[in-house]
N, C-alpha and C positions, 0 to 999 in steps of 0.2 A: 518574508510572510509575516503579517499581524497574528496576534493571539486570537483573535475571532474566527480568522481563516482557519487557523491550525484546529481549533475547536469543531467548526463545521466540518472539515474533513474527517476527524475521529468521529464524530457523530454519524455521516455519512456512511464510512468505515464498518462501525459495529453496526449499523442498522443491516449494511450488505452480508456480514458476518454471521449475523442470526439469522438473515434469511436463506444464506447458503448452507447453515448447520441443517436449517428444518426444511427445505425445497431443494436444494442443490443446484441453484441457481441466484444469481446477482440480478436485483429487478431494475429494469433501466432506468426508472422513475428515480433511482439512487442514483445514478451516473449523470441525467438531467439536471438534477437539482444541484450537485456538487459543479458542474460545467457551467453553468447556468449563474451558479455566486461566483463564480472567480473572479471575473472581470471588476465586479462591485468592489473584492477585497483589495484590487489594486488602486484604488483611487488614494493619491496620495504616498504612494510608495515611490522609493527612488526610481529612477531611469534604467531601462534593462529588464525591470520586472517581466513584462511579457514577452520578451526573447527566452529568458530563463525558462520560464513556464512552457514556453511552446516546444523549448529544447528537450526539456524534462517529459513530456508528453510524447513527444517522438523518440528519445532515446530509450525509455523505459517501455512503451509502447509496440514498439517494432520488435524486439526479441521476444517478447511476450505472443505477440501473432505468432511469429516463427513456430515457437513452441506449441501454439494452439492448432498449427496445421500440420506439425511434425508429431507430437508428442502426447495429445489429447488433453492439453489446457484447456477449460471452457472460455470461450468470448467474454463472459461476464467478469469472468478474473484478469482477461487482456485489457478490458475496460476500466475496471477498476483500479489497477497497476497503473495504467497510462494517466488516468485522472490523479493519480497519488502523485506520477510525476510533473505532472502541471502543477500541482500546489507545492512541491518539495524541490523543485528544480532538478537535473539532469544527475547531479553528485549524490544529493541525497535521496533522489527516487530510487536510483539503482543500490544506493545502500540498504533502503527500507524493502525492498522485493528481493536482495539476497539477504536478510536477516530474517525474512519472512519464509522464504525459500530453506534457509537452516533449519529454523523450527519446525515447520512442516516434515522436512525430511527427518528430524528426530523423531516427531511424533510418529511418524510412518514405521521408522526402524522399531519402534518401541512395539508398536502393533505387530510387527512381523516376530520380534523375539518373545512375544507373550502368545505368540500362535494364533493370533487373531487375524482373518481373512477379509474381515469386514469393519466397517466404521459404524459403530453403534447400530450393526445388525441390518444396514442400509445398503450394502455393496460395497466393492472393492475402494471405490473413490476416496480421497479425503479431499473434504473441500479447502480450497485454498484461499478464500477472502479472508477467514478469520487469521490467518497467518501474515497476509498482505498487510491488515490492521495493524497486528503485534509488530510488524516489521516499523510500519508507519509510527506507532505508538512509542517504540524505540528509540527511532530518529527523533521524533519531536520531545522526547523525554530527555535527550543527551542535551539537545539544543537549549532545553530550559536551564538544565542543571550546569552547563558549562561555564557561566559567571559565576554561579555561586561555588564551584570548584576551581576558580581562578584561572581558565582555559581562557587564552585569547589568543587567536590567531594561531593556533596549533603548540603555543608556548604555555606551558605551566608555571605560575608566578608564585 
């Protein structure tokens, strides 16, 4: 993925995160803007980018959909996670969701330890879009830092 696509994904994620913190939902306009721009970022990319994107969309989106149907995850979070899989591919998309889930779980555990039953006085739900965005930022940051740290194909030189 190119740097412009990564920046677009993070801008969309940040807008979704702020909106989710304020309104408890992820706006469809953000998801549509991210999905509509994705094919444009593929121009000039090496072969296989389309398949990796679709695989990421499905492999990240379907488990999140299962959680939405059984555990109360919001559909906006499902759509945002699936779009992150579209941009990041299946492996990095799943890692981003895992990192976001760990971060969200730690914050939720901290709220429980502090005896708080609410998130900013607005109910018991912890918005997930900020943590999904944090997970994507973590993966993109690691990918950008890898060459500077000498990491090439899993080896440190």
